VMD Tcl script that draws the C-alpha trace (Angstrom):
set ca {
  {18.89 119.23 -54.82}
  {21.22 121.31 -52.62}
  {23.23 124.12 -54.27}
  {26.50 125.28 -52.73}
  {26.09 129.04 -53.10}
  {29.64 129.84 -51.99}
  {31.15 127.50 -54.55}
  {28.85 128.88 -57.26}
  {29.78 132.46 -56.35}
  {33.48 131.66 -56.49}
  {33.11 130.01 -59.89}
  {31.23 133.01 -61.32}
  {33.75 135.49 -59.92}
  {36.68 133.48 -61.31}
  {35.08 133.51 -64.75}
  {34.51 137.30 -64.50}
  {38.18 137.83 -63.59}
  {39.32 135.66 -66.48}
  {37.25 137.62 -69.01}
  {38.36 140.94 -67.52}
  {41.99 139.81 -67.82}
  {41.51 138.95 -71.51}
  {39.85 142.32 -72.15}
  {42.59 144.29 -70.38}
  {45.31 142.32 -72.13}
  {43.76 143.01 -75.54}
  {43.48 146.73 -74.70}
  {47.15 146.90 -73.67}
  {48.25 145.30 -76.92}
  {46.21 147.84 -78.92}
  {47.95 150.74 -77.18}
  {51.35 149.16 -77.96}
  {52.60 149.33 -74.39}
  {56.27 150.22 -74.18}
  {58.67 147.38 -73.56}
  {60.54 149.49 -71.03}
  {58.44 148.17 -68.09}
  {60.84 146.48 -65.61}
  {60.48 142.88 -66.76}
  {62.28 141.51 -63.72}
  {59.62 142.98 -61.41}
  {56.80 141.73 -63.64}
  {58.28 138.21 -63.83}
  {58.84 138.20 -60.08}
  {55.09 138.23 -59.51}
  {53.90 135.77 -62.10}
  {52.71 133.54 -59.28}
  {50.13 136.17 -58.30}
  {48.23 136.17 -61.64}
  {45.26 134.39 -60.11}
  {43.87 137.72 -58.88}
  {43.47 138.91 -62.53}
  {44.22 142.26 -64.05}
  {42.56 145.67 -63.82}
  {41.67 147.72 -66.95}
  {43.89 150.60 -68.13}
  {43.59 154.03 -66.60}
  {41.36 155.59 -69.27}
  {38.89 152.71 -68.95}
  {38.96 152.71 -65.18}
  {37.95 156.38 -65.19}
  {34.79 155.61 -67.18}
  {33.92 152.33 -65.42}
  {33.58 151.32 -61.83}
  {36.52 149.35 -60.53}
  {36.18 145.58 -60.51}
  {36.95 144.17 -57.09}
  {39.91 141.82 -56.85}
  {38.95 138.27 -55.93}
  {41.17 135.71 -54.28}
  {39.94 132.54 -55.99}
  {42.27 130.38 -53.89}
  {40.46 131.20 -50.65}
  {37.74 129.06 -49.11}
  {35.97 132.09 -47.68}
  {33.24 134.05 -49.43}
  {34.79 136.50 -51.98}
  {34.66 140.15 -50.89}
  {35.67 143.37 -52.64}
  {39.13 144.66 -51.72}
  {39.71 148.18 -50.49}
  {40.82 150.48 -53.39}
  {44.47 151.57 -53.47}
  {45.45 154.65 -51.50}
  {44.91 158.07 -53.02}
  {48.64 158.53 -53.63}
  {48.54 155.53 -55.93}
  {45.67 157.07 -57.87}
  {47.70 160.20 -58.32}
  {50.67 158.21 -59.60}
  {48.44 156.46 -62.06}
  {47.22 159.84 -63.32}
  {50.69 161.06 -64.27}
  {51.09 161.35 -68.04}
  {54.33 159.38 -68.47}
  {54.66 156.87 -65.62}
  {50.94 156.50 -64.98}
  {50.64 153.69 -67.47}
  {53.34 151.73 -65.61}
  {51.61 152.12 -62.26}
  {48.36 151.19 -63.93}
  {49.76 147.84 -65.04}
  {47.73 145.07 -63.41}
  {50.76 143.32 -61.92}
  {52.12 146.55 -60.36}
  {48.70 147.27 -58.91}
  {48.38 143.70 -57.67}
  {51.79 143.96 -56.05}
  {50.83 147.18 -54.24}
  {47.53 145.64 -53.20}
  {49.42 142.72 -51.71}
  {51.65 145.15 -49.84}
  {48.62 146.93 -48.46}
  {47.11 143.67 -47.23}
  {50.13 142.85 -45.06}
  {49.95 143.62 -41.36}
  {50.50 147.36 -40.89}
  {49.25 148.40 -44.31}
  {51.16 149.95 -47.24}
  {54.30 150.97 -45.40}
  {57.79 151.30 -46.82}
  {58.86 148.24 -44.80}
  {56.09 146.10 -46.23}
  {56.85 147.40 -49.73}
  {60.51 146.41 -49.61}
  {59.71 143.14 -47.79}
  {57.29 142.07 -50.50}
  {59.67 143.23 -53.26}
  {62.59 141.33 -51.70}
  {60.47 138.25 -51.25}
  {59.36 138.34 -54.87}
  {62.98 138.67 -56.04}
  {64.31 136.00 -53.70}
  {61.84 133.36 -54.80}
  {63.24 133.77 -58.31}
  {66.74 132.90 -57.17}
  {67.57 129.21 -57.89}
  {67.36 127.22 -54.69}
  {66.03 130.14 -52.65}
  {62.56 128.67 -52.39}
  {64.07 125.38 -51.25}
  {66.16 127.25 -48.68}
  {63.08 129.12 -47.51}
  {61.27 125.81 -47.07}
  {64.22 124.42 -45.12}
  {64.25 127.50 -42.87}
  {60.51 127.15 -42.31}
  {61.01 123.51 -41.39}
  {63.90 124.43 -39.09}
  {61.73 127.08 -37.43}
  {59.12 124.48 -36.58}
  {61.72 121.84 -35.68}
  {61.57 122.38 -31.85}
  {57.80 121.86 -31.81}
  {58.11 118.80 -34.00}
  {60.93 117.43 -31.84}
  {58.80 117.98 -28.73}
  {55.93 116.14 -30.38}
  {58.30 113.37 -31.43}
  {59.67 113.06 -27.88}
  {56.12 112.83 -26.56}
  {55.27 110.11 -29.06}
  {58.49 108.26 -28.16}
  {57.69 108.50 -24.45}
  {54.14 107.34 -25.12}
  {55.51 104.47 -27.21}
  {57.89 103.51 -24.41}
  {55.00 103.53 -21.92}
  {52.91 101.37 -24.22}
  {55.81 98.97 -24.76}
  {56.40 98.82 -21.01}
  {52.74 98.00 -20.40}
  {52.85 95.35 -23.11}
  {56.04 93.95 -21.56}
  {54.38 93.76 -18.14}
  {51.37 91.98 -19.62}
  {53.59 89.54 -21.49}
  {55.63 88.93 -18.33}
  {52.49 88.30 -16.25}
  {51.13 85.90 -18.86}
  {54.51 84.17 -19.08}
  {54.74 83.84 -15.29}
  {51.21 82.45 -15.14}
  {51.99 79.97 -17.90}
  {55.25 78.94 -16.21}
  {53.46 78.49 -12.89}
  {50.80 76.33 -14.55}
  {53.45 74.21 -16.25}
  {55.47 73.92 -13.01}
  {52.36 72.79 -11.14}
  {51.60 70.23 -13.82}
  {55.21 69.01 -13.72}
  {55.04 68.71 -9.93}
  {51.83 66.70 -10.12}
  {53.30 64.48 -12.81}
  {56.43 64.02 -10.71}
  {54.37 62.92 -7.71}
  {52.42 60.55 -9.93}
  {55.64 59.12 -11.37}
  {57.12 58.68 -7.87}
  {54.05 56.73 -6.81}
  {54.24 54.64 -9.94}
  {57.93 53.93 -9.32}
  {57.25 52.88 -5.75}
  {54.44 50.63 -6.92}
  {56.69 49.09 -9.56}
  {59.49 48.59 -7.02}
  {57.07 46.84 -4.71}
  {55.83 44.63 -7.52}
  {59.41 43.84 -8.48}
  {60.26 42.86 -4.92}
  {57.17 40.68 -4.81}
  {58.14 38.98 -8.04}
  {61.68 38.40 -6.82}
  {60.35 37.02 -3.55}
  {57.88 34.76 -5.37}
  {60.63 33.41 -7.60}
  {62.84 32.79 -4.57}
  {60.02 30.96 -2.80}
  {59.39 28.80 -5.85}
  {63.07 27.93 -6.19}
  {63.68 27.20 -2.49}
  {61.40 24.69 -0.73}
  {59.64 26.04 2.34}
  {61.07 24.61 5.59}
  {58.73 22.55 7.70}
  {57.14 24.47 10.55}
  {58.55 23.37 13.87}
  {55.48 24.02 15.97}
  {56.38 27.58 16.88}
  {58.65 26.92 19.81}
  {60.74 29.91 20.84}
  {64.51 29.25 20.62}
  {65.78 28.08 23.94}
  {62.38 28.38 25.69}
  {59.51 25.81 25.45}
  {56.08 27.08 24.43}
  {54.43 26.46 27.80}
  {57.32 28.13 29.63}
  {57.03 31.24 27.47}
  {53.33 31.48 28.33}
  {54.22 31.50 32.02}
  {56.98 34.03 31.31}
  {54.39 36.35 29.74}
  {52.14 36.06 32.76}
  {54.98 37.07 35.12}
  {56.64 39.89 33.20}
  {54.17 41.27 30.64}
  {51.30 41.88 33.04}
  {47.85 40.57 33.78}
  {45.30 40.22 30.94}
  {43.14 42.95 32.54}
  {45.99 45.47 32.56}
  {46.94 44.62 28.96}
  {43.29 45.09 27.86}
  {43.21 48.57 29.40}
  {46.42 49.51 27.63}
  {45.20 48.19 24.27}
  {41.88 50.09 24.29}
  {43.57 53.25 23.02}
  {44.27 51.47 19.70}
  {40.60 50.91 18.84}
  {40.24 54.42 17.38}
  {42.44 53.44 14.42}
  {40.03 50.69 13.30}
  {36.52 51.90 14.19}
  {36.07 54.19 11.14}
  {36.50 51.46 8.49}
  {33.47 51.83 6.17}
  {34.61 49.56 3.34}
  {31.89 47.13 2.22}
  {32.24 44.22 2.59}
  {34.21 44.91 5.73}
  {37.72 43.47 5.65}
  {39.28 41.87 8.73}
  {42.18 43.02 10.91}
  {45.12 40.68 11.37}
  {47.04 40.58 14.68}
  {50.53 39.12 14.32}
  {51.83 37.43 17.48}
  {48.37 37.50 19.00}
  {49.66 35.92 22.27}
  {46.93 35.39 24.85}
  {44.33 37.15 22.63}
  {43.59 40.34 24.62}
  {43.57 42.51 21.50}
  {41.49 40.04 19.47}
  {38.93 39.98 22.29}
  {38.63 43.77 22.25}
  {38.12 43.81 18.47}
  {35.47 41.10 18.77}
  {33.61 43.13 21.38}
  {33.66 46.13 19.00}
  {32.24 43.95 16.16}
  {35.41 44.46 14.14}
  {36.32 41.33 12.12}
  {39.74 40.07 13.23}
  {41.91 36.97 13.45}
  {45.38 36.25 14.78}
  {48.57 34.34 14.00}
  {51.15 33.12 16.48}
  {54.03 30.64 16.39}
  {53.53 29.54 20.04}
  {51.20 26.53 20.31}
  {50.35 27.29 23.97}
  {49.24 30.82 23.02}
  {47.10 29.41 20.19}
  {45.44 26.95 22.57}
  {44.67 29.79 24.99}
  {42.99 31.83 22.18}
  {41.01 28.84 20.91}
  {39.63 28.32 24.41}
  {38.27 31.91 24.18}
  {36.59 31.14 20.80}
  {38.95 33.45 18.89}
  {39.96 32.84 15.27}
  {43.70 32.13 15.37}
  {46.25 30.21 13.30}
  {49.53 28.54 14.26}
  {52.14 29.76 11.80}
  {55.13 31.97 11.27}
  {54.00 35.58 10.89}
  {55.98 36.43 7.75}
  {55.23 33.14 6.05}
  {51.54 33.48 6.81}
  {51.46 36.99 5.34}
  {53.08 35.70 2.18}
  {50.08 33.41 1.61}
  {47.49 36.21 1.82}
  {46.04 37.98 -1.23}
  {46.78 41.61 -2.04}
  {44.62 44.25 -0.28}
  {42.80 41.57 1.70}
  {43.12 43.21 5.15}
  {41.64 46.37 6.64}
  {44.59 46.69 8.99}
  {47.45 44.89 10.67}
  {48.79 45.00 14.23}
  {51.84 43.52 15.91}
  {52.34 44.12 19.65}
  {55.88 43.43 20.85}
  {56.80 41.29 17.86}
  {59.29 43.29 15.76}
  {61.95 43.31 18.48}
  {62.16 39.50 18.07}
  {63.03 39.72 14.33}
  {66.32 40.17 12.49}
  {66.48 43.32 10.40}
  {66.04 41.48 7.09}
  {62.96 39.66 8.35}
  {61.53 42.93 9.75}
  {61.88 44.64 6.36}
  {60.20 41.68 4.68}
  {57.40 41.83 7.26}
  {56.84 45.54 6.48}
  {56.77 44.83 2.74}
  {54.24 42.04 3.15}
  {52.10 44.26 5.37}
  {52.13 46.96 2.69}
  {50.96 44.42 0.13}
  {48.14 42.74 2.03}
  {46.60 45.82 3.67}
  {44.13 47.67 1.44}
  {44.78 51.29 0.33}
  {44.04 53.59 3.23}
  {44.44 50.79 5.75}
  {46.58 51.17 8.89}
  {49.45 49.16 10.35}
  {50.51 49.44 13.99}
  {53.72 48.05 15.50}
  {54.23 48.38 19.28}
  {57.65 47.71 20.81}
  {59.71 48.68 23.88}
  {60.99 52.26 23.86}
  {64.80 52.44 24.22}
  {64.52 56.21 24.85}
  {63.69 55.12 28.39}
  {67.14 54.22 29.71}
  {65.86 51.65 32.21}
  {63.84 49.93 29.48}
  {66.60 50.07 26.88}
  {69.45 49.03 29.15}
  {67.74 46.54 31.48}
  {64.07 45.61 31.12}
  {64.37 44.97 27.38}
  {66.77 42.07 27.99}
  {64.57 40.32 30.53}
  {63.01 38.51 27.58}
  {65.80 36.26 26.25}
  {64.11 36.06 22.83}
  {64.53 39.81 22.22}
  {67.26 40.59 19.70}
  {67.99 44.32 20.08}
  {66.07 47.52 20.89}
  {64.60 49.45 17.95}
  {64.69 53.26 18.29}
  {61.47 55.04 17.20}
  {63.26 56.96 14.46}
  {64.48 53.71 12.87}
  {61.04 52.09 12.72}
  {59.47 55.30 11.38}
  {62.14 55.46 8.69}
  {61.56 51.85 7.63}
  {57.81 52.41 7.31}
  {58.28 55.53 5.19}
  {60.99 53.95 3.07}
  {58.80 50.93 2.25}
  {55.86 53.01 1.04}
  {53.73 53.95 4.06}
  {52.50 57.51 4.58}
  {51.35 59.64 7.51}
  {53.77 57.74 9.76}
  {53.59 58.75 13.43}
  {55.17 57.64 16.71}
  {52.90 57.30 19.75}
  {54.95 57.09 22.97}
  {52.98 55.36 25.72}
  {53.01 53.65 29.15}
  {55.15 55.96 31.32}
  {56.91 54.63 34.38}
  {55.57 54.61 37.92}
  {55.08 58.24 39.03}
  {56.10 57.29 42.57}
  {59.62 56.75 41.28}
  {60.00 60.29 39.88}
  {62.88 62.32 41.30}
  {61.83 65.22 43.51}
  {64.09 68.26 43.39}
  {63.95 72.04 43.39}
  {66.17 72.02 40.31}
  {63.55 71.29 37.67}
  {66.11 71.84 34.92}
  {67.94 68.76 36.22}
  {65.20 66.55 37.59}
  {62.87 67.02 34.60}
  {65.19 65.56 31.93}
  {66.34 62.81 34.31}
  {62.76 61.76 35.02}
  {62.07 61.68 31.30}
  {65.12 59.55 30.58}
  {64.58 57.14 33.48}
  {60.81 57.02 33.91}
  {59.45 58.23 30.58}
  {57.32 56.18 28.14}
  {58.34 52.55 28.29}
  {56.77 51.58 24.93}
  {55.91 53.27 21.64}
  {53.71 52.46 18.66}
  {54.80 53.14 15.08}
  {51.65 53.81 12.98}
  {51.50 54.09 9.19}
  {48.91 54.15 6.41}
  {48.92 52.49 3.00}
  {48.60 55.21 0.31}
  {45.55 55.40 -1.89}
  {42.56 56.40 0.25}
  {41.22 59.97 -0.18}
}
mol new
graphics top color blue
foreach p $ca { graphics top sphere $p radius 0.5 }
foreach p [lrange $ca 0 end-1] q [lrange $ca 1 end] { graphics top cylinder $p $q radius 0.2 }
display resetview
């Protein structure tokens, strides 16, 4: 068991002081102390009774002095220094000695002596004034207010520091909340953007399905006209074959030009491999190239002489109208679709229908390619285009690209090809003049509009 010696010593000393006080008080009553002691001074120091009382003078002379103990202190009690010699002399006077020997007077003087500087006149009057003031009603409260006011600057400084620290903490919290809010808003915006893209694709798909339904209903309501054998208006089939041989070019030259299109169809890895359809297959140069590359393909043409020419080369071809034949095919049944110099023969409404049917029958990720004369070449657009009497009107590249994008194709590109004879280029020192003129007059004579069906990663 641990014993707190300091606490035990304080308890014993407090009990000794209490008993000494009772003994001194009983002795004073026996001597019938005069009532002329200044009661106001005695009452002024009632708060200091915890130090106890000393015995009267005649008992102090025969006994050693009992040290005064401050029981309210946490430190180890120690004996106080005895009063100054002048005080002893005052206590020895025959008349006033008993007043100076009163325990409260002695305690008061001891308190004065313990102040900084010792028992000076200043400390004496300061302690006396303090003892009187605390007895004035409200003085103690005023003293407390003054003490609080004295420490007010330090407390205000501490309060300002706490406020500044609070502001810094709130600012940091605000920054964290703002960052979290921005991150959350960004995440929601990204999700909204992805949902918007998904909804746009769904809307396009629904529009396409709606157009297909409308077209199907129209086909069911209106009987299909009998096919007339594919003769071009105003030009017999066999005459148009001869026309092609004279103005389009030899089969060897056309094969060389068409080889550049093979790269769009060689990377098809879908199993089973779907075929490529060539609309307006003509003499079959493109179908022959695909066959040599082991790419499944077949063609459709409305000219019976062209079909006979392809059948002689053992190519799979069908005599039919291009748009009507597409309408009979199943959805996503083709790996790709090509049409070389066909779209310039069609009215705008039929061209749009052809693009819609191509979008339906070509599988997701499949490619469509439409080649046509380039009206950006002024000679082609103003003259050569109209050599073929079955041509309707030139189609600018921007128009065809727009139609492909508007009807659901993606990654649409324009490939300008087949420039004019370089021997015809203008030679001049003014490149700023001759360059644009050569481009306008002898630039690419044809272009290919290429688009992909959405859906392949």
